[in-house]
Each structure stands twice: as structure tokens, then as C-alpha cells.
Phi, psi and omega in degrees: 000126181261133173265174186304333183301317181279321180301317180293317180296317179293321178298318179294332180271003180084012179261184179299147175105179182081173177231148180247127180276182185295342178268004179082011179269144177283130178236153179278146172287164179295158179303145185269344193221159178232140180287132180248338180201148180223128171248097184296327182297321181260343183080009180271126181240136177254137179222160179243133174285117184296331182283322186254339184082356180282144177262156176212164180240149174221157181258130178237148175295161181304313179298321179290312182301321181289342178267353180273161176219149177299134182096343180295140179268142181225162175262148179217146174247107181272005179276210184300320183294322178056052184239156179231148177206156177285330175240154181291337184270351187224071178295136186247340197222155181259134175289135179275148179292000000 
């Protein structure tokens, strides 16, 4: 299942996914998930998928984790890549099993 981070990247690359605006430009869908908890000491961040209500965890580096905030919306790829990012073009973090 692809969340907007992958859909936007694939759309920009001419592959499946992404959204096209009236000018024919690829645009990202809104973020799919919201951060619910952050442990800056361990870098473990918990987020909730807005569509399903399920929570998941991802690991962020200390500088990235310290810049995140509870309630912040993020993009996630729940497929093979298993990545999360604040922007669709720049995934920073790995989803934990």
C-alpha cells in the first residue's frame, strides 16, 4: 500500500501515482499520518495512519527527532521501502517492524 510519499515520487518520475493539477504539474497528496509520540533519546517516533487509525513506529536520527513535534503530519511508504518523511520528496526515516 502506497502512501503519498511514494505516489508523489513515482508521479514525478512519470510512474504510477501522484496527482496532476490543472497546469499538468505533479503535486503531492496531503500527508497520510500524524505524529502521536516522540522519544528524542531513542529516536523512536510513533505515528497514526489517518486512513486506518493504526499506529506505527519509525526511527529518526537525533537531529531529525528533535525537530519533529506531536501532531505534525508526515508522509509514509508502507510498501517495500518502508520510509517516512516530513516532505514527500525527502524520506528521512525507516518504519520499524
